[in-house]
BATOR-239745 format. One record per atom (N, C-alpha, C): x, y, z; atom name. Coordinates in Angstrom, 1 decimal. Atoms other than C-alpha are relative to their C-alpha. Example, Ala and Ser with C-alpha at 12.3 -4.5 7.8 and 13.67 -1.06 7.14 Angstrom:
2
      px      py      pz  atom
     0.9    -1.2     0.0     N
    12.3    -4.5     7.8    CA
     0.9     1.2     0.0     C
    -0.9    -1.1     0.0     N
    13.7    -1.1     7.1    CA
    -0.8     1.1     0.8     C
***
This chain:
239
      px      py      pz  atom
    -0.4    -1.0    -1.6     N
   301.3   -54.0   -15.3    CA
     1.4     0.4    -0.1     C
    -1.2    -0.8    -0.2     N
   304.1   -51.6   -15.1    CA
     1.0    -0.7     1.1     C
    -0.8     0.5    -1.3     N
   307.0   -53.0   -13.1    CA
     0.4     1.2     0.8     C
    -0.7    -1.0    -0.9     N
   308.4   -50.9   -10.2    CA
     0.9    -0.4     0.8     C
    -0.9     0.5    -1.0     N
   311.2   -50.7    -7.9    CA
    -0.9     0.4     1.1     C
     0.6    -0.1    -1.5     N
   310.2   -51.0    -4.3    CA
     1.3     0.8     0.8     C
    -1.2    -0.8    -0.6     N
   312.3   -48.5    -2.2    CA
    -0.7    -0.2     1.8     C
     0.9     0.2    -1.4     N
   311.3   -49.2     1.8    CA
     0.9     0.5     0.9     C
    -0.5    -0.6    -1.5     N
   312.2   -47.2     4.8    CA
    -0.8    -0.5     1.1     C
     0.8     0.2    -1.3     N
   311.4   -47.8     8.3    CA
    -1.1     1.1     0.6     C
     1.1    -0.9    -0.3     N
   310.2   -44.5     9.2    CA
     0.1     1.3    -0.9     C
     0.2    -1.2     0.7     N
   309.1   -41.1     7.8    CA
     1.6     0.8    -0.6     C
    -1.4    -0.9     0.6     N
   312.7   -39.1     7.6    CA
     0.8    -0.5    -0.5     C
    -0.9     1.0     0.7     N
   314.4   -42.1     6.2    CA
    -0.5     0.4    -1.6     C
     0.2     0.0     1.4     N
   312.5   -41.7     2.8    CA
    -0.8     1.4    -0.2     C
     0.8    -0.9     0.3     N
   311.3   -38.3     3.0    CA
     0.7     1.0    -1.0     C
    -0.9    -0.6     0.8     N
   314.2   -36.6     0.7    CA
    -0.7    -0.5    -1.3     C
     0.7     0.8     1.4     N
   312.7   -39.2    -2.2    CA
    -1.3     0.5    -0.2     C
     1.1    -0.2     0.1     N
   309.2   -38.5    -1.3    CA
    -0.4     1.4    -0.4     C
     0.1    -1.8     0.5     N
   309.6   -34.6    -1.8    CA
     0.2     0.0    -1.1     C
     0.0    -0.3     1.3     N
   310.7   -35.1    -5.1    CA
    -0.8    -0.9    -1.0     C
     0.9     0.4     0.9     N
   308.4   -37.7    -6.4    CA
    -1.2     0.6    -0.6     C
     1.5    -0.2     0.4     N
   305.4   -37.6    -8.4    CA
    -0.9    -0.9    -0.1     C
     0.8     1.3    -0.9     N
   303.0   -39.7    -6.6    CA
    -1.5     0.1    -0.7     C
     1.1    -0.1     0.5     N
   300.1   -40.8    -8.5    CA
    -1.2    -0.9     1.1     C
     0.7     0.6    -0.8     N
   298.7   -43.3    -5.9    CA
     0.5    -0.4     1.2     C
    -0.6     0.3    -1.6     N
   298.9   -44.3    -1.9    CA
    -0.8    -0.8     0.3     C
     0.6     1.2    -0.8     N
   298.3   -47.4    -0.1    CA
     0.2     0.0     1.2     C
     0.0     0.1    -1.4     N
   297.7   -47.6     3.5    CA
    -0.3    -1.5     0.5     C
     0.6     1.2    -0.6     N
   297.7   -50.5     5.8    CA
     0.5     0.5     1.5     C
    -0.3    -0.3    -1.4     N
   298.0   -50.7    10.0    CA
     1.1     0.7     0.1     C
    -1.3    -0.3    -0.7     N
   301.7   -50.2    10.5    CA
     0.8     0.8    -1.1     C
    -1.0    -0.8     0.7     N
   302.8   -48.4     7.4    CA
    -0.5     0.7    -1.3     C
     0.7    -0.8     1.2     N
   301.9   -46.6     3.8    CA
     1.0    -0.1    -1.2     C
    -1.1     0.0     1.0     N
   303.4   -46.7     0.3    CA
    -0.6     1.3    -0.8     C
     0.1    -0.9     1.1     N
   303.7   -43.9    -2.5    CA
     0.2    -0.3    -1.1     C
    -0.1     0.6     1.5     N
   303.3   -44.9    -6.0    CA
     0.0     1.1    -0.9     C
    -0.2    -0.8     1.0     N
   304.4   -43.0    -8.8    CA
     1.1     0.1    -0.6     C
    -1.3    -0.2     0.8     N
   307.8   -41.8   -10.7    CA
     1.0     0.9     0.9     C
    -1.0    -0.7    -0.8     N
   311.1   -40.4    -9.1    CA
     1.2     0.0    -0.9     C
    -1.0    -0.2     1.2     N
   313.9   -39.5   -11.7    CA
    -0.5    -0.8    -1.5     C
     0.5     0.7     1.2     N
   311.6   -40.8   -14.4    CA
    -0.1    -1.6     0.1     C
     0.2     1.3     0.0     N
   311.7   -44.3   -13.1    CA
    -1.2    -0.2     1.2     C
     1.3     0.3    -0.7     N
   308.4   -46.0   -11.8    CA
     0.4    -0.8     1.2     C
    -0.3     0.4    -1.4     N
   308.7   -46.6    -7.8    CA
    -1.2    -0.3     0.8     C
     0.8    -0.1    -1.1     N
   307.0   -47.4    -4.8    CA
     0.6     0.1     1.3     C
    -1.1    -0.9    -1.2     N
   308.2   -45.7    -1.9    CA
    -0.9    -0.3     1.3     C
     0.8     0.6    -1.4     N
   307.3   -47.3     1.6    CA
     0.9     0.1     1.2     C
    -0.3    -0.3    -1.4     N
   307.3   -46.3     5.1    CA
    -0.5    -1.1     0.4     C
     0.6     1.0    -0.2     N
   307.2   -49.6     6.4    CA
    -0.3    -0.3     1.9     C
     0.1     0.0    -1.2     N
   307.3   -49.0    10.2    CA
     1.3    -0.7     0.5     C
    -1.2     0.4    -0.6     N
   310.3   -50.1    12.6    CA
    -0.5    -1.6     0.1     C
    -0.1     1.5    -0.5     N
   311.2   -53.8    13.2    CA
    -0.2    -0.8    -0.9     C
     0.2     0.8     0.6     N
   311.5   -56.9    11.5    CA
    -1.4    -0.4    -0.6     C
     1.4     0.3     0.5     N
   307.5   -57.8    11.5    CA
    -0.2     1.3    -1.0     C
     0.7    -0.9     0.5     N
   306.5   -54.6    10.4    CA
     0.7     0.3    -1.7     C
    -0.6     0.1     1.4     N
   309.3   -54.5     7.1    CA
    -0.6    -1.1    -0.6     C
     0.5     1.3     0.3     N
   307.9   -58.0     6.4    CA
    -1.2     0.1    -0.9     C
     1.6     0.0     0.2     N
   304.4   -57.1     6.5    CA
    -0.2     0.8    -1.4     C
    -0.4    -0.9     1.2     N
   305.3   -54.1     4.1    CA
     0.1    -0.5    -1.2     C
    -0.2     0.5     1.2     N
   306.8   -55.9     1.6    CA
    -1.1    -0.8    -0.5     C
     1.2     0.8     0.3     N
   303.7   -58.4     1.5    CA
    -0.8     0.7    -0.5     C
     0.8    -0.8     0.3     N
   301.6   -56.0     1.2    CA
    -0.2     0.7    -1.5     C
    -0.5    -0.6     1.1     N
   303.1   -54.1    -1.8    CA
     0.1    -1.1    -1.0     C
    -0.2     1.1     1.3     N
   304.1   -57.3    -3.7    CA
    -1.3    -0.5    -0.4     C
     1.4     0.5     0.6     N
   300.5   -58.4    -4.0    CA
    -0.8     0.8    -0.6     C
     0.7    -0.9     0.6     N
   299.5   -55.5    -5.3    CA
     0.8     0.8    -1.2     C
    -0.6    -0.5     0.7     N
   302.3   -54.3    -7.5    CA
     0.9    -0.9    -0.6     C
    -0.5     0.9     0.4     N
   304.5   -55.9   -10.0    CA
     1.4     0.5     0.2     C
    -1.0    -0.7    -0.4     N
   307.9   -55.4    -8.5    CA
     1.5    -0.7    -0.9     C
    -1.2     0.0     0.7     N
   311.1   -55.2   -10.6    CA
     1.2    -0.5     0.9     C
    -0.9     0.3    -0.8     N
   313.4   -55.5    -7.4    CA
    -0.5     1.0     1.3     C
     0.3    -0.8    -1.3     N
   313.7   -54.1    -3.8    CA
     0.9     0.4     0.5     C
    -1.4    -1.0    -0.5     N
   316.3   -51.6    -2.2    CA
    -0.8     0.3     1.2     C
     0.2    -0.3    -1.2     N
   316.0   -51.4     1.5    CA
     1.0     1.2     0.5     C
    -0.9    -1.1     0.0     N
   317.2   -48.0     2.7    CA
    -0.2     0.4     1.3     C
     0.4    -0.4    -1.4     N
   317.4   -46.2     5.9    CA
     1.4     0.4     0.8     C
    -1.2    -0.3    -0.8     N
   319.8   -45.4     8.9    CA
     0.6    -1.2     0.6     C
    -0.8     1.0    -0.6     N
   322.5   -47.5    10.5    CA
     0.8     0.2     1.0     C
    -1.1    -0.5    -0.9     N
   324.6   -47.6    13.5    CA
     1.3    -0.9    -0.4     C
    -1.2     0.2     0.4     N
   328.1   -48.0    12.7    CA
     0.8    -1.0     0.8     C
    -0.8     0.9    -0.7     N
   330.1   -51.1    14.0    CA
     1.5    -0.1    -0.3     C
    -1.0     0.0     0.3     N
   333.1   -50.6    12.1    CA
     0.4     1.4     0.5     C
    -0.6    -1.5    -0.7     N
   335.3   -47.6    13.9    CA
     0.2     0.8    -1.0     C
    -0.2    -1.1     0.7     N
   336.1   -46.0    10.6    CA
    -0.9     0.5    -0.9     C
     1.0    -0.6     0.8     N
   332.9   -45.4     9.4    CA
    -0.6     1.3     0.7     C
     0.4    -1.1    -0.9     N
   331.7   -41.8    10.0    CA
    -1.3     0.3    -0.3     C
     1.4    -0.3     0.2     N
   328.1   -39.9    10.3    CA
    -0.2     0.4    -1.3     C
     0.4    -0.1     0.8     N
   326.5   -39.8     7.2    CA
     0.8    -0.9    -1.3     C
    -0.8     0.6     1.1     N
   329.0   -42.1     5.0    CA
    -1.3    -1.2    -0.4     C
     0.7     1.3     0.7     N
   327.1   -45.1     2.9    CA
     0.3    -1.2     0.4     C
    -0.5     1.5     0.1     N
   327.1   -48.7     3.4    CA
    -0.8    -0.9    -0.9     C
     0.8     0.9     0.9     N
   325.9   -50.9     0.5    CA
     0.5    -1.5     0.5     C
    -0.4     1.4    -0.7     N
   325.6   -54.7     2.0    CA
     0.1    -1.1    -0.8     C
    -0.5     1.1     1.2     N
   327.5   -57.5     0.5    CA
    -1.1    -1.0     0.5     C
     0.8     0.8    -0.3     N
   325.4   -59.6     2.7    CA
    -1.0     0.0     1.2     C
     0.7    -0.2    -1.3     N
   323.0   -59.7     5.9    CA
    -0.2    -1.0     0.6     C
     0.1     0.8    -1.3     N
   322.8   -61.3     9.2    CA
    -0.9     0.3     0.5     C
     1.1    -0.3    -1.3     N
   319.9   -61.8    11.4    CA
     0.5    -0.3     1.4     C
    -0.4     0.3    -1.6     N
   321.1   -61.8    15.0    CA
    -0.4    -1.2     1.0     C
     0.8     1.0    -0.8     N
   318.5   -63.8    16.4    CA
     0.1    -1.5    -0.7     C
    -0.3     1.1     0.7     N
   319.2   -66.6    14.2    CA
     1.4    -0.4    -0.5     C
    -1.3     0.2     0.5     N
   322.7   -66.1    12.8    CA
    -0.3    -0.2    -1.3     C
     0.0     0.4     1.3     N
   321.0   -66.7     9.3    CA
     0.7     0.8    -1.0     C
    -0.6    -1.2     1.3     N
   322.9   -65.0     6.2    CA
    -1.0    -0.2    -1.0     C
     0.6    -0.4     1.2     N
   321.3   -63.6     3.3    CA
     0.9     0.5    -1.1     C
    -1.0    -0.7     0.8     N
   323.3   -63.1     0.3    CA
    -1.1     0.9    -1.1     C
     0.5    -0.8     0.7     N
   322.3   -59.9    -1.8    CA
     0.3    -0.1    -1.7     C
    -0.1     0.5     1.3     N
   321.7   -59.9    -5.5    CA
     1.3     0.9    -0.7     C
    -1.6    -0.5     0.4     N
   325.4   -59.0    -7.0    CA
    -0.4     0.9    -1.1     C
     0.2    -0.8     1.0     N
   323.9   -57.6   -10.2    CA
    -0.4     1.4     0.2     C
     0.5    -1.1    -0.3     N
   321.8   -55.1    -8.5    CA
     0.9     0.6     0.9     C
    -1.0    -0.6    -0.9     N
   324.3   -54.2    -6.0    CA
     1.4     0.6    -0.6     C
    -1.0    -0.5     0.4     N
   326.9   -53.9    -8.4    CA
     0.2     1.6    -1.2     C
     0.1    -1.5     0.7     N
   325.1   -51.0   -10.3    CA
    -0.2     1.0     0.7     C
    -0.1    -0.9    -0.6     N
   325.0   -48.9    -7.8    CA
     1.6     0.9     0.5     C
    -1.4    -0.4    -0.2     N
   327.8   -46.3    -7.0    CA
     0.7    -0.2     1.0     C
    -1.1     0.4    -1.1     N
   330.7   -46.6    -5.0    CA
    -0.3     0.6     1.4     C
     0.2     0.1    -1.7     N
   330.1   -47.0    -1.1    CA
     0.5    -1.0     0.7     C
    -0.2     1.4    -0.6     N
   331.2   -48.9     1.8    CA
    -0.6    -0.9    -0.3     C
     0.4     1.5     0.1     N
   331.0   -52.7     1.5    CA
     0.0    -0.5     1.2     C
    -0.3     1.1    -1.1     N
   330.4   -55.3     4.1    CA
    -1.3    -0.7     0.4     C
     1.0     0.5    -0.7     N
   328.2   -57.2     6.4    CA
    -0.9     0.7     0.7     C
     1.0    -0.8    -0.9     N
   324.9   -55.5     7.7    CA
    -0.5    -0.9     1.0     C
     0.8     0.4    -0.9     N
   323.5   -56.8    10.8    CA
    -1.3     0.4     0.3     C
     1.1    -0.5    -0.5     N
   320.0   -56.9    11.8    CA
    -0.2    -0.5     1.5     C
     0.5     0.6    -2.0     N
   318.8   -56.9    15.8    CA
    -1.3     0.6     0.0     C
     1.4    -0.1    -0.7     N
   315.7   -56.9    17.4    CA
     0.0     1.3     0.8     C
     0.2    -1.1    -0.6     N
   316.6   -53.7    19.5    CA
     1.3     0.8    -0.4     C
    -0.8    -1.0     0.2     N
   318.5   -50.7    19.3    CA
     1.3    -0.3     0.9     C
    -1.4     0.3    -0.7     N
   322.4   -51.2    20.1    CA
     0.5     1.5     0.0     C
    -0.2    -1.5     0.0     N
   323.2   -47.9    21.8    CA
     1.5     0.2     0.5     C
    -1.5    -0.4    -0.7     N
   326.8   -48.3    23.9    CA
     0.8    -0.4    -1.0     C
    -1.1     0.3     0.4     N
   330.1   -48.6    22.4    CA
     0.8    -1.5     0.5     C
    -0.5     1.3    -0.4     N
   331.0   -51.9    24.1    CA
    -0.9    -1.1    -0.7     C
     0.7     0.9     0.7     N
   327.9   -53.6    22.5    CA
     0.2     0.1    -1.4     C
    -0.2     0.0     1.2     N
   328.6   -52.5    19.3    CA
     1.5    -0.5    -0.6     C
    -1.5     1.0     0.3     N
   332.4   -53.9    19.6    CA
    -0.3    -1.2    -0.1     C
     0.3     1.5    -0.2     N
   331.0   -57.2    20.9    CA
    -0.7    -0.8    -1.4     C
     0.8     0.6     1.0     N
   328.7   -57.5    17.6    CA
     0.8     0.4    -1.2     C
    -1.0    -0.2     1.2     N
   331.5   -56.2    15.3    CA
     0.6    -1.4     0.2     C
    -0.9     1.1     0.1     N
   333.7   -59.0    16.6    CA
    -0.7    -1.6     0.0     C
     0.6     0.8     0.3     N
   331.1   -61.6    16.6    CA
    -0.6    -0.4    -1.1     C
     0.6    -0.1     1.4     N
   329.7   -61.0    13.1    CA
     1.1     0.6    -1.1     C
    -0.7    -0.9     0.6     N
   332.4   -58.9    11.8    CA
    -0.6     0.6    -1.2     C
     0.9    -1.1     0.5     N
   329.8   -56.6    10.5    CA
     0.4     1.2     0.1     C
    -0.6    -1.1     0.2     N
   330.4   -53.1     9.4    CA
    -1.1     0.9     0.5     C
     1.1    -1.2    -0.5     N
   326.9   -51.6    10.6    CA
    -1.1    -0.8     0.6     C
     1.6     0.8    -0.6     N
   323.4   -52.6    12.5    CA
    -1.3     0.8    -0.1     C
     1.4    -0.5     0.1     N
   319.9   -51.9    11.4    CA
    -1.1    -1.0     0.8     C
     1.2     0.9    -0.9     N
   316.6   -53.5    12.6    CA
    -0.9    -0.6    -1.2     C
     1.2     0.2     1.0     N
   314.8   -54.1     9.3    CA
     0.4    -1.2    -1.2     C
    -0.4     0.5     1.2     N
   316.9   -55.6     6.6    CA
     0.0    -1.5    -0.1     C
     0.0     1.5     0.0     N
   317.1   -59.2     7.3    CA
    -1.4    -0.5    -0.4     C
     1.3     0.5     0.5     N
   313.3   -59.6     7.0    CA
    -0.2     0.1    -1.0     C
     0.3    -0.3     1.0     N
   313.1   -57.7     4.2    CA
     0.9    -1.0    -1.2     C
    -0.7     0.8     1.0     N
   315.7   -59.9     2.3    CA
    -0.6    -1.4     0.1     C
     0.9     1.0     0.1     N
   313.8   -62.8     3.5    CA
    -1.1    -0.3    -0.5     C
     1.4    -0.3     0.7     N
   310.5   -61.8     2.1    CA
     0.6    -0.1    -1.4     C
    -0.1    -0.3     1.5     N
   312.2   -60.6    -1.2    CA
     0.4    -1.4    -0.4     C
    -0.5     1.4     0.5     N
   314.1   -64.3    -1.4    CA
    -1.3    -1.1    -0.2     C
     1.0     0.8     0.2     N
   310.8   -66.1    -0.8    CA
    -0.5     0.6    -1.6     C
     0.9    -0.4     1.4     N
   309.1   -64.0    -3.7    CA
     1.1     0.1    -1.6     C
    -0.8     0.0     1.4     N
   312.2   -64.4    -6.0    CA
     0.2     1.5    -0.9     C
    -0.3    -1.7     0.7     N
   312.9   -60.3    -6.2    CA
     1.5    -0.1     0.5     C
    -1.1    -0.6    -0.2     N
   316.4   -59.1    -6.6    CA
    -0.2     1.0     1.3     C
    -0.3    -0.9    -1.3     N
   317.2   -57.3    -3.3    CA
     1.4     0.6     0.6     C
    -1.4    -0.6    -0.6     N
   320.1   -54.8    -2.0    CA
    -0.6     1.0     1.2     C
     0.6    -0.7    -1.0     N
   320.1   -52.8     0.9    CA
     1.1     1.4     0.2     C
    -0.8    -1.5     0.0     N
   321.7   -48.9     1.3    CA
    -0.2     0.5     1.4     C
     0.3    -0.6    -1.4     N
   322.1   -47.5     4.8    CA
     1.1     1.1     0.2     C
    -0.9    -1.2    -0.2     N
   323.6   -44.3     6.1    CA
     0.3     0.2     1.4     C
    -0.5    -0.2    -1.2     N
   325.4   -43.7     9.3    CA
    -0.3     0.7     0.7     C
     0.7    -1.0    -0.4     N
   323.7   -42.0    11.7    CA
     0.7     0.1     1.7     C
    -1.0    -0.3    -1.2     N
   326.0   -42.8    14.9    CA
     0.9    -1.3     0.0     C
    -1.4     0.6     0.1     N
   329.7   -44.1    14.9    CA
    -0.1    -1.2     0.9     C
    -0.2     0.8    -0.8     N
   331.0   -47.0    16.7    CA
     0.6     0.3     1.4     C
    -0.3    -0.3    -0.9     N
   332.3   -45.3    19.4    CA
    -0.6     1.1     0.9     C
     0.9    -1.4    -0.6     N
   329.3   -42.7    20.0    CA
    -1.1    -0.9     0.9     C
     0.9     0.3    -1.1     N
   326.9   -43.4    23.0    CA
    -1.6     0.4    -0.8     C
     1.1    -0.8     0.6     N
   323.3   -43.4    21.4    CA
    -1.4    -0.1     0.8     C
     1.2    -0.1    -0.9     N
   320.2   -42.5    23.1    CA
    -1.2    -0.7    -1.1     C
     1.1     0.6     0.9     N
   317.3   -44.8    21.8    CA
    -1.4     0.6    -0.1     C
     1.0    -0.9     0.1     N
   314.7   -42.9    20.5    CA
    -1.3    -0.7    -0.7     C
     1.1     1.0     0.5     N
   312.5   -45.6    19.0    CA
    -1.5     0.1     0.5     C
     1.3    -0.3    -0.9     N
   309.7   -45.1    21.7    CA
    -0.4     1.3    -0.2     C
     0.4    -1.3     0.4     N
   309.5   -41.7    20.6    CA
    -0.8     0.3    -1.4     C
     0.6    -0.1     1.3     N
   308.2   -42.5    16.9    CA
    -1.2    -0.4     0.2     C
     1.5     0.7    -0.3     N
   304.5   -42.8    16.4    CA
    -0.4    -0.6    -1.0     C
     0.2     1.2     0.6     N
   302.6   -45.4    14.5    CA
     0.3     0.4    -1.6     C
    -0.2    -0.5     1.3     N
   302.6   -43.0    11.3    CA
     1.5     0.3    -0.5     C
    -1.4    -0.3     0.4     N
   306.6   -43.0    11.3    CA
     0.4     1.0     0.1     C
    -0.8    -1.3    -0.1     N
   307.0   -39.7    12.2    CA
     0.2    -0.1     1.5     C
     0.0    -0.3    -1.4     N
   308.4   -38.7    15.5    CA
    -1.3     1.0     0.8     C
     1.4    -0.5    -0.8     N
   305.6   -37.9    18.3    CA
     0.5     1.4     0.9     C
    -0.2    -1.2    -0.7     N
   306.2   -34.2    19.3    CA
    -0.2     0.2     1.8     C
     0.1     0.3    -1.6     N
   304.5   -35.0    22.7    CA
     0.6    -0.8     0.9     C
    -1.1     1.0    -0.4     N
   306.5   -38.0    23.3    CA
     1.5     0.3     0.1     C
    -1.3    -0.5    -0.1     N
   309.6   -36.5    22.4    CA
    -0.1     1.2     1.3     C
     0.0    -1.0    -0.9     N
   308.5   -33.3    24.7    CA
    -0.1    -0.4     1.5     C
     0.2     0.9    -1.4     N
   307.6   -35.5    27.5    CA
     1.2    -0.6     0.4     C
    -1.2     0.4    -0.1     N
   310.6   -37.3    27.3    CA
     1.5     0.9     0.3     C
    -1.4    -1.3     0.0     N
   313.1   -34.1    27.2    CA
    -0.2     0.5     1.2     C
     0.6    -0.7    -1.5     N
   311.1   -32.9    30.7    CA
     0.5    -1.0     1.0     C
    -0.3     1.1    -1.0     N
   311.9   -36.3    32.3    CA
     1.3    -0.5    -0.1     C
    -1.1     0.3    -0.2     N
   315.1   -37.0    31.2    CA
     0.6     1.3    -1.0     C
    -0.6    -1.2     0.4     N
   316.8   -33.4    30.6    CA
     1.3     0.0    -0.6     C
    -1.4     0.3     0.3     N
   320.3   -34.9    30.1    CA
     0.0    -0.4    -1.4     C
     0.3     0.4     1.5     N
   319.1   -36.2    26.7    CA
     0.0     0.7    -0.6     C
     0.5    -0.7     0.7     N
   318.3   -33.4    25.2    CA
     1.6     0.3    -1.1     C
    -1.5    -0.1     1.0     N
   322.1   -32.7    23.5    CA
    -0.3    -1.2    -1.0     C
    -0.1     1.2     1.1     N
   322.2   -36.2    22.4    CA
    -1.2     0.0    -1.2     C
     1.2    -0.1     1.1     N
   318.8   -35.8    20.8    CA
     0.1     1.1    -1.2     C
    -0.3    -1.3     0.9     N
   319.7   -32.6    19.0    CA
     0.9    -0.6    -0.8     C
    -1.0     0.3     1.1     N
   322.6   -34.2    17.6    CA
     0.1    -0.9    -0.9     C
     0.2     1.1     0.8     N
   321.3   -37.4    16.5    CA
    -1.2     0.8    -1.2     C
     1.1    -0.6     0.5     N
   318.5   -35.3    15.1    CA
     0.8     0.6    -1.5     C
    -0.5    -0.4     1.3     N
   321.1   -33.5    12.8    CA
     1.0    -0.8    -0.6     C
    -0.8     0.9     0.8     N
   323.0   -36.5    11.9    CA
    -1.0    -0.9    -0.8     C
     1.1     0.3     1.1     N
   319.7   -37.8    10.4    CA
     0.0     0.7    -1.2     C
     0.1    -0.8     1.3     N
   319.3   -35.2     8.3    CA
     1.2    -0.2    -1.0     C
    -1.5     0.2     0.7     N
   323.0   -35.6     7.0    CA
    -0.4    -1.5    -0.8     C
     0.4     1.7     0.3     N
   321.9   -39.5     6.6    CA
    -0.7     0.5    -1.4     C
     1.1    -0.7     0.9     N
   318.7   -38.4     4.7    CA
     0.3     0.4    -1.3     C
    -0.5    -0.4     1.0     N
   320.6   -36.4     2.3    CA
     0.9    -0.4    -1.0     C
    -0.7     1.0     0.6     N
   323.1   -38.6     1.5    CA
    -0.5    -1.3    -0.8     C
     0.9     0.9     0.4     N
   320.8   -41.3     1.0    CA
    -0.7     0.2    -1.5     C
     0.6    -0.9     1.3     N
   318.7   -39.1    -1.6    CA
     0.9     0.0    -0.9     C
    -1.0     0.1     1.3     N
   321.6   -38.5    -3.6    CA
     0.5    -0.8    -0.6     C
    -0.7     0.7     0.4     N
   323.2   -41.5    -3.7    CA
    -1.2    -1.0    -0.8     C
     1.2     0.9     1.4     N
   319.7   -43.4    -5.2    CA
    -0.4     1.1    -0.9     C
     0.2    -0.8     0.8     N
   319.0   -40.4    -7.1    CA
     1.1    -0.1    -1.3     C
    -1.0     0.4     1.3     N
   322.3   -41.0    -9.3    CA
    -0.4    -1.6    -0.4     C
     0.3     1.2     0.7     N
   321.1   -44.6    -9.6    CA
    -1.1     0.0    -0.9     C
     0.9     0.0     0.9     N
   317.9   -44.1   -10.9    CA
     0.0     0.9    -0.9     C
    -0.5    -0.5     1.3     N
   319.1   -41.6   -13.2    CA
     0.6    -0.6    -0.9     C
    -0.7     1.0     1.0     N
   321.4   -44.1   -14.8    CA
    -0.6    -1.1    -0.4     C
     1.1     0.9     0.4     N
   318.3   -46.3   -15.1    CA
    -0.6     0.4    -1.1     C
     1.0    -0.8     1.2     N
   316.6   -44.0   -17.8    CA
     0.5    -0.4    -1.2     C
***
């Protein structure tokens, strides 16, 4: 069986840039996620939309690891900055991942990390809920010395470790440490896309959030483009 690189994002927008450029030969679906199997930049990959949160991420990796021969796992997606120096669209390659609930730390594969182009490096923190306010971000920065925060990577690191798979994480910043973030997680439908109905209802009931939602959408587009370009270079170097 041909070995494949697993690239896993939580929501549709995070992996959209890669999926649009893939040659897809097969698909796989389960209750909370799906996978596209094929080639990207001449490299065999499994591109996964896991769904949000640690439970969905762990289930997604278990699903594909049971069906495909994986060479390594790369977690990608959006992150909030905890380091005030990080700006929207900048990329973070994690040196290690810490899970906020247990404070457990996971080491990442040095060889896999080292093969990636230059980006910001540091500790990535995984939490169970959206970190929305600058004071919350500052407190987490001081407690964990982390540079950015997400909601899935520690679960993927744990599952990859249990399966003896090399693991790395690359995240693009969508909100800075000093930026108030609107929690839009409840607007994401089960298929990983933003529900237009839920978004419309939220705007009707919270009109003051409209500007922030538009801004977050713009930031997400920048982040997706930068993630895709970053990983495209990495895939091209493997051929």
